[in-house]
N, C-alpha and C positions, 0 to 999 in steps of 0.2 A: 894301078893294082891295089894300093892301100885305100883309095877312095871307093873302089868297087867292093872291097871287103867290108868297109865301114857301111856302105849303103845296104848291103846284104844283112848285116847284123841289125841295122836300124830297122829294116823291113821285118825281121823276126821279132823285134822288140814292140814295134807298132801293132803288128798282127796279134802278138801274144797278150799285150795289155787290152786288147778288145775282147779278150775271152771273158766268159761270165765269172762271177765270184768263185773261188776255189770250191765253196760249198756246193754250188751248182754243178760245177765241172765233175766232182766226185759223185754227186747224186746221178747225173746222166750217165757216167761210166757204169754205174751199178745197173741202170736200166738197160744199157746197151749189152752188158754181159749177160743179163737175163734173157734178152731177145736172142743173142747169139747161141745161148745154151740150148734154147728151143730149136732153132734153126739147125745147129750142128747135130743135135740128136735126131732130128727128122731126116737129115741128109746122110746120116751115118758117119760123121766125121770121126776118124780114129786113126791111131798110129800103133805100130807093133815094134817092139825092141825089148832089150834087156832092161829089167827094172830091178833095183837092189832093194831089199828089205833092210833098212838101217838097224833094226833089232837083231835079226839073225845073221846078216852079212851074206845071205844068199842072193844070187842074181838068177832070175828066171825070165825067159821070154814071155812077155806080157803084152796083151792088146789093151790099150787105154782108149776109151770112148768118151766123147763130149756127153756130159750128163744134163739132161733137161731139168732146169729149176722152176720152170713155169708149170708146176703141177702141184698136187695136194701135198706131196712129201716135201717139195721144195719150199713151198710157202710155210709149211709147219717148222721146217729146220730154220728158216730165217727168223721166225718169231721166237722159237725156243732159244736160239743162239744170239739174239740181238744184245742182250745185256752183256753176256760173256765176250762177244766180239769187242764191245766197247771197252769193258773192264780189262780185257787181255791185250788191249792196244799198248804195247810195251813203250813206245816213245812217250805216251802221255804221262805215265808214272815218272819216267826218268826226268822229263821237263819239269814236273811239278816239285820233285825232290831237289833237282839241281838249282832251280830258281830261287829256292829259299836262301841258299848260301850266297848266290851271285847277287841277288837283289839287296840283301843285307850288306854285302860288300860295297855295293854302289851307294846305298843310302848313307852308310857311315862315313864315306869318303875315303875308305881304305883303298879300294880299287883305283880311284882316281890318283891318289898320292903315289901308289905303287907304280902306276903307269907314267906318271911324271917323272919319278926317280929313274925308271928304265929308259925313258926317252932321252934323259940327260947323258946316260953313260952309253947307250947303244948307238953306233955309227949309222948314220942315215942310210948308207949304202947297204948295210945289212939287214935293214928292216923287213923288206919284201922276202929275200931268201929265208930269213930267220922265221917269219910267219909260216911260209909254205912248208919248210923243214919240220917246224913244231907240229903242224897239222898232219904230215905224214907219220911222224913218230907217235902221235896220240893214239894210234891203233893199239898200242901196247895196253891201253886201258879200254879195249873194245869200243863202245860208242862214245867215249869221253870226247873225242875229237868233233863229233857232230854238235854237241850241246855245250861245250865248255870253251873250246879254243876260238871259234868264229867271233862270238861276242867280245872276247878279250882282244882279238886282232883289230876289231873295229874301233875299240877305244885307243889302242896303240897308234893306229893310223890317224885318228882324229888329233890326238895330241902332237903328232908330228906335222900338223897342218895338211894332211893328205885326206883323200876321200875315204871315210869310214867304210863304205860298201866295198871299196877295193880290198881292204883288209879282210872284211867278212867273206868275200868271194875267194880270196887267196887261201885263207885258212880252211874253208869248206872244201875247196878243191883238193887240197893237200890231204885232208882227213877222208873224204869220200873217194877221190880218184886214186889216192895212193894207199887205199885200205889194206892191201896185202904187204906193202913194202915197209921195211923197218930195218934199223941197225941191230935190233935185238929179236929174240924169239917171242912172238906175241901169242894171244890166245887163239887166233886163226890157224896157226900152224899145226897144233895137234889135231885140230878139227878136220882140216882137209887132208892131212897125211894118213889120219885113220881111215877115212873113206877111200882114199887112193890105194891104201893097203888092201882093203877088201876087193876093189876092182882089179888090182893087179893080180891077186890070188885066183881070179878066174883062169888065168893062164898058167901061173907058177903058185902053188899052194904055199910055198915057203918064202914068198917075197914079202919084204917089209919095207914100207916107206916111212923114214924117220921124220920127226917134226923139224929137224934141221936140214932137211934135204934140199931146201931152196935158200939156205941162209946167205951163202956168199953172192949169189945173183940178186937177192933182195936188198943186200947192203949197197950194191952198185946201183940198183933201181932207185933207191932212196936219193942218192945224190943226183941222178939223172932227172928225176921228177922235180926235184927242188929247182934245178936249172930251168926246166920248161915251165914250171909254174911261175918263176920269177920273171921270165920273158913275156909271158902272156899278161901277167898283172901290169908291168911297167910299160909294155908297148901297145897293148890292145885294150884291156879292160878299163884301167884308171883314166886313160885319155878319153874314152867314150863317156865314162861316168861324169868327168869334169865338164864335158860339153853338153850333155843331155839332161842331167839331174836338175830338178828344180830347187834342191837343197845341196849346198856344197859343205865340205868339212870346215871346221873352224880353224883358222890359222892361229898356231900358238907359239909364241916366241920363246926363247931359251929362258928369258927373265920370268915369264909367266909360269914356267915349269918349276920354279924355285919353291921350296917349302918353308914355312915358318918354323921357328924353333920348336914350337909346340907340336907341329905336325911331324917334324923330324924325330922327336922324341917318341911320340906314339907310333910312328912307322917302324922304329927300331924294336920296340916291345912287341908289336904286332908280328913283325917278321921273325922275331925270336920264337914267338909261340908257334908260328907256322913251321919254323925248322924243327922245334921240338916234337911237334905232331907227327912230322914226316919221319923223324928219327925213331919215334915210338912205334909207328906202323912198321918200320923196317925190322926193329928189334923184335916186335911180336911175331913177325913173319919168319924168323930165322930158325926157331926150334922145329924139328921134324914133326913134333906132335902139336904144333901150333893150331889154334882154332881157325886161323886164317888159311890154312892149307886144306886141300882135299882129304877128307877123313880116310879114304881108301888107298889112294895112290901117293898121298903126300905132296902132290903137285901144287905149285902157287899159281899156275896158269890155267890148267884144265879142270873146270868144274869146282873151283875153289871158292870159299866164302869171299876171299879178297877180290877175285874178278867178278863174282856175282854182286858183291856189295860195293863196287868201286865208286858208283854214283853217289850213295850216301856218305861214303867215306870222304870223297872230294868235297861234298857240300859241307860236311862238318868242319873239314880242314879250312874252308873259306870262312865259315861261320864264326869260329873262335877268334881269329885274329881281327876279323871285322868288328866284333863286339868290344874287344880290347881297345882297338883304334877309336871307335865311336865314343867310348866311355872317357878315354883320355883326352879327346878333343872336345868333349861336351855335346857332341851330336846326340848320343844316347845318354840320357840323364837318369834313366831307370829302366827297369825290366819291361815296363809298359811300352817304352819306345822301341825296344827290341822286338817285342811281340807285334807291334803295329807294322814293323818292317816285314815280318814274316807274312802276316796277313796280306799286305800289299803285294808281296811276291806272287801270292795265289791269284790275286785279282788280274795280274798281267797275262794269265794263262787262259783267259776267256776265249781268245781266238783259236787256241790249240784244242780246248775242250769241244768247241763247236765243230771244228774241222774233223777231230778224231771220231766224233759220234757217226758222221757220214762216211768218212774214209774207211773205218774199220768194216763197216758193212759191205761196201763195194769190194774190198779186198777179200772178204770171206766168200762172196759170191764168185769172184773170179777163180778163187782156189777150188771151191767145191764143183764148179763146172767142168774142171779138167781141160779148159781151153789152153791154158799155158803149157800144160804137160804135152798135149797133142802137138802144139806147134814146135815145142823144143825137140821132140823126137823126129818130127818130119824134117826139120832143118838139119839135124844131126845125120840122118840117113843119106842125105844128098852128098854129104862129104865122104861118107865111108866107102863109096865106090870109086872115089878119084885116086889117080896114081900121080902124086905130085912130089916135087923136090921137098926134102924134110923141112927146112925152114919155111918154105911156102905153105906146107901142109899145116905146120904149127900156127902160122899166121891166120890161115883160114879157120882153124879151130878157134883161135883167139877172137875172130870177128864173129863167128856163130855164137860164141859165149857172150860176146858184148850185145848182140841183138837179143839173145834170150834174156840178158839181164835187164832189159828194158821192160820185160814182162814178168820175170821172176827174180826179185832182188836178192833173195835168200841164197848165200853162198853154198851152204850145205844142200838145199833142195836142188839147185842146179847141178851140183857135182853128182848128187845121187841119180839124176837123170842122165847126164852126159858121160859120167865117169864109166859106167859099165859098157858103154859103147866105144868110147874113144880110147880109153887107157888100154884094154886088151888089143884093140885094132892096132894102135900105135906100137905095142910090144911086138906084135907079129911083123911090123915093118922095121923093127930094130930100134925104135925110140923108147927110152925109158920112161916109166911111170912119173918119175920126178920131173922129167922135161915136159911131159904132157900136162902135169899139174901146174908147172910154171906158166905154160901157155894159157891154161884155164884162168889162173888167178889174174892174168892181165886183163882179159875181157870181163872178168868178174868185178874188177875195181873201176876201170875207166868210166863206164857208163853209170856208175853210181851217182855221178855229179848231176846227170840231167834225166834219169829215169823218173817218170811221173808217179811211179809206185814207191819211190824213196820217201817214207813219211817224214824224214828229217828235213826235206825240202820246205815243208810247211813251217817248221821252226825257223828256218833261214829267212823265209818271208816275213815272219813276225819280227825278227831282229832288225831286217832291213827297214821295215816301216817306222822304226825308232828314228831313223836318220833321214829317210825320204818318204813323205807321206803318200805320194802317189805311185810308189814301187809296186809293180804287179808281177805276176808270173812270167810275163813277156820280158820284163827287165832282167829278171834273174836268169831265165833260160838263155837269153841272148848273150849274157855275160859269162855264163858258166859253160856254154858250148865250146868256146876256144880252148878252155882248159881241158875238156874231155877229149878233143881231137888231138891236141898237142900231147897230152899223156899217152894216148893210144899209139901215136906215131913214135914217140921218143922210146916207149917201152918196147915196141916191136923192133926198133933199131938195136936196143940192147940185147934182145933175144937173138937176133940174127947174128950180131957180132959174137955173142957168147957161143953160139952153135958153130960158127965158122972157125973160131979159135980153139973149140973143143975144151973149154974151161970147165972145171967141176962146178956143179950148181950148188953144192954144199959139201959137208964133210962125208966123203965116201959116195957121193951121189954124182953119177956121170950122165952125160946127155944121151949116149947110145948104149944098148946092151951089149 
């Protein structure tokens, strides 16, 4: 059984690594979408269903047709929007900004010393669950888990004498696959609850879905996903990496993790500055009229400068202690050395820049053609006519969402497409909008790990190549797929148990109406 599973994953890796360079893959995706837009338009591909206007909150029955982009208007739009597509590619700016702080932390030696200190105090048995848990919890900072946690986890695994790619994969799986789970209320909760409220009011104009509506079940999900991610990392992913990778992690003994007196002193002052910066951010966020809060609602999560600016804030929080550490250890002798480190950080982004240029265009073509929208609505209509046991019905909805997520990664876009159909339909079957929302969020999260349209997979590949030169998309996909399947199974088990026991999903949120 184990050897069969290994051979299948090895086959996926071998086939995947034979794929063309990511730039060429994204280029050909764009060409294929253009051709499909013409074919679909000629054949009249369309779908009819309720479509909600996010601005007005009104849902109307609308027929969506595949749009032909192989015409004068399509070519003009591609040329007119080429620069804006590239400049509007969100992960690019995030990576450029966050890399300045992280590369400076690496160049100064601060990151290495901090990891060495953590490795000396963290029990080896808690490393894997700690990394997965941290990845899951990182969605409190929106996309922070995609760009910050995985590189740090790779370093942590390396200093423990374990394969750095195992840490990279575990952290990314937690951040991407556990995107909706958390012990706290994150920025995704107000977003989906607002859309769910608009969908529920199609049936009941007075119905409100609160941001805390899935809080209890998401806390349980955090622990369940941590267990699943730990098992996959230790039993499947890391053994495969140790067998197949051309470069293995450096073994580091406890003695080698020791710091010199100068490094210890520098680390203390750097950590003190880090603590002071965090305390300062918290203090600045406390006043109700704080500039870090949403000016209209006073929220720290929804549409606030704190959440919108979390990436530069984190980069700065890394940057300051790194400069202090580097100056005290003599790595940074003057401001010129610090500036050179910042310049170096931007040089490491060449792969991201080139990939973003092509990927952004293909994504824009796919979105403009309406192919994803038509496929989503067609799949949803198949389930609406089925008469299934409620837990099975929710699982089916989860699976449809998971498949659609491979084509439309945006959580809000998918919910705007699927919510007006499934939330009212499930309400008529006695299932609450909060329960439907939870089933949706499972499918929305699990496939984030392997969807080809997740732009952050490109950044994961760039980080992986720092440790394994010949690492390709096949290596990543074959190692991330077990996480995706394990998370999907584990989360569905949690959902079924929750429904069978009739537990509240959150404060005042029940499973059935």
